[in-house]
N, C-alpha and C positions, 0 to 999 in steps of 0.2 A: 450510218451510225447504228449502234446497237438498239437504241430506243425506237428507230424506225421499223426495225424488224419485229419489234415486240408490241406494236400498237394494237394488235388484235388479242393480246393476252388479257385474261380476265382481270389482271391487276393494273391495267393501264387506264388512265382517265381518258374519256373520249375527246377527240380533237375539238369538239365544240367549246371546250373550256379554255382554249388558247386565248391569250390576251388580245383583245381586239385592237388592231392597229399596231401592236407591239409596244414595248417600253424601251426607250433608249436608255439602257442601264449603264452608266459609266461610273468609274471609281470616285470615291470621296476619300481623301486622305488627310490625316493630320500627322504630326511627328510621331514616329514609332508605330504607325498603324498599318494594317493590311486589310484588304477586302476583295471580294469577288466583283468583277466588273465586266460588262459586255459593251462592246462598241463596234464600229465598222473596222477597226484595226484588228489585225491578227492577234489572238491571245496565245501566249507562250508560257506554259507552266503557271497559268493563272495570274500572270502579271501583265498589266496593260503596256502596250508598246508606244503609247502617246500620253501626254499629260492630260489630266482630266480638267474640264472646265469647272468653274465655281458652281456649286449647286444652287438651284433656285428653290423657292418655297420657304416656309417658316416653320421652325419647330413648334411654334405656338399653335399650329394647326393639328397637333397630335390629338387624336380622338380621345374623348374622356374614357378613363379606365372604369369598367363596371364589373359586376359579378359574372358577366358573360365572357370576360377575358380569361386567358390561361395565366394564372398567377402562382408563382412560387415564392415562399416567404410569407411574411405577415400581410394578409390581404387588406388590412386597415393601415398599413404603413404610410407615413406621411411623405416618404420619398419613394418614387416609382421610377424604374428604368424600363422603358418600353422598347423591346428589341424587335426589329423587323428582320426576319431571317429566312434563309433558304436551306433546306435539309441537305442539299447536295454541295453546299459551299464549304470548302475546307477551312476557311477563315471563320465561318460560323461555328464549325466544330470546335475550333480553338477558343472562341469567345464563349461558347456554351460551357466549357470547363471553367473559364474565368468567372462567369456569373454564378455557377454552382458554388464556387469558392466564396464569392462575395456574400451570397445569401445564407451560406452555412455558418458564417462567422457570427457568434452570438452578439458581438458588438454592433452588428448591422440588423438588429431586429426592427429597425425603423425603415428598412428598405424592402421593397417588393420588386420582383422581376416579372415583367409581363411579356409574354411571347406572342408576336403576331407574324402572319405569313407574308413572305416577300420572295416567292420563287422566281428566279431569273430564267425565263424561257429561252433567251438567246444563248445562254451558256449551258443550260441544263434542260433541254426540251423534253417534254412529256414526264420525265421522272420526277422532277422537283414538284410539279403540280400534283402528281399522283401521291407523293409522300405527304404534301400538305393536306390533301384530302383524307388520306389515311389517318393522320394525326387528329383531324377534326372528328372523324368517325370514332376514334378511340375515346375522345372526350365525350362524345354523345352517348356512348355505351357505358363508360366507366367513370365519368366525371373528371374533375380536375386532376386527381391523382393518376388516373389512367393516362391522361394526356402526357403528364411529365414522365411517367414510366415509359411510355412509347418514345418520347423525344430523347430521353437520356439513353435508352437502350439503342435506339437508332443511331445516335451519334457515336456510340461505343462500337457498334458492329460494322459500320459501313465505310467504304473507301473514299467517298465523295467524287466530285468532278464527273458526274453522270456515269459512273462505273458501277453503281449499286444494282445488284440483281433483285429488283423489287418484287418480282414474282416469288422469290424465295424468302427474302428477308422480312417483308411485311407480314405474311402469314405466320412466320416463326415468332415474331414479336407479339402478335395477337394471341397466339397460344401461350406464350410465356407469361403474359400479364393477365391471363385468365378471362379474356373477352369471349363472348359467344361468337364463334366463327361464322355461323350462318347469318346472324344479324349484322355482323361486321361487313360481310361480303355484300349483303343487300344495300347497306348504307353506302359502301364504297362505289358500287356500280350505279347508284342513283344520281350521283352528281349534285346531291342536295346542298353541299357546302361550297359549290362553285362561286356563287354570288358573295358569300362571306369572304372567301379568299381574295376575290377581285376587290372587295371593299378595303381589305387590309393593304393590298398592293397600292390602290389609289391613295390611301392615307399616307403610306410610306413616301410616295412621290410628292404628295402635297406638303409633307414636312421637310422636304429637301433631300430625301434618300435617292441615290443613284447607283448604289451598290450595296453589297451585303458583307458583314452585318452592318446595319444602320440602326442606331439607338437614340432615344431621346430620354434624358433624365428630367423628371418633373420634381421640382423642389416643393417643400411644404407650402410656400406662398404662391405656388403656381408658375413660378419662373421656370423656363425650359432651357436645357443645355444639350447640344449635340454630342454624341459619342461616335466618332467616325472609325469604322473598321474594327479590327480585333485588338482593341486596346488591352494592355496588360492590367492585371489586378491592381497594381499600385496606382496607375493612372485613373482607373475607375474609382478607387477609394479616395483619391485626392479630390475628385469632382464631387463625391458624396459629402466630403467634409465642407466643401464650398457651399453645397446646397443646404447643409445643416445650419450654416451661419447666415443664410438669406433671411431677411426680415420682411 
């Protein structure tokens, strides 16, 4: 694979960050949903060739949202949608657009979008982890706004499915959003956010995530709801309305 030939490139994350033991990432579906899934079955055009088992875990295990998270929209919003995402996942790209639409709607000023990392190594080896690390370094150097500038531009520019030329795209975005390239490179090569990414992955699995995108909506009263796959805006909006009526 292309990523194997690129492991010595300065923009690849060292093999040491590969997920210990691997994650059996299988699809989670609800009606009209799509998602990236890894399993022992052959993957064809990103669709699973076998039915996915019911997910284990509980959405109530979602980690508390804090100022350390990447948040778009009103950071004090009573409704939060926590997305666990893979930068190489085409369904995540679709859902990214959906969530931008949701939080851009003035009627949803009570909704915050929280982005957490869920790179699927089985489907997108090396590259997804590198991209997650790059986004964390963007946030470290430029704050919350820089994270979202990086994420939005990355989703706009890249082809997904482990075809991204990260050695070209990542430095391009770093320059475009005005980050210090030397400081970014030092951060990127340090692996300092490996543990943070692993913690996001672990929490995704703990909440029941087995594929991407996987999201958890947190209602004002703390009740949680799963959002499986790349749900359309209308479905997400319907769930937001349900959350608003929770007592």
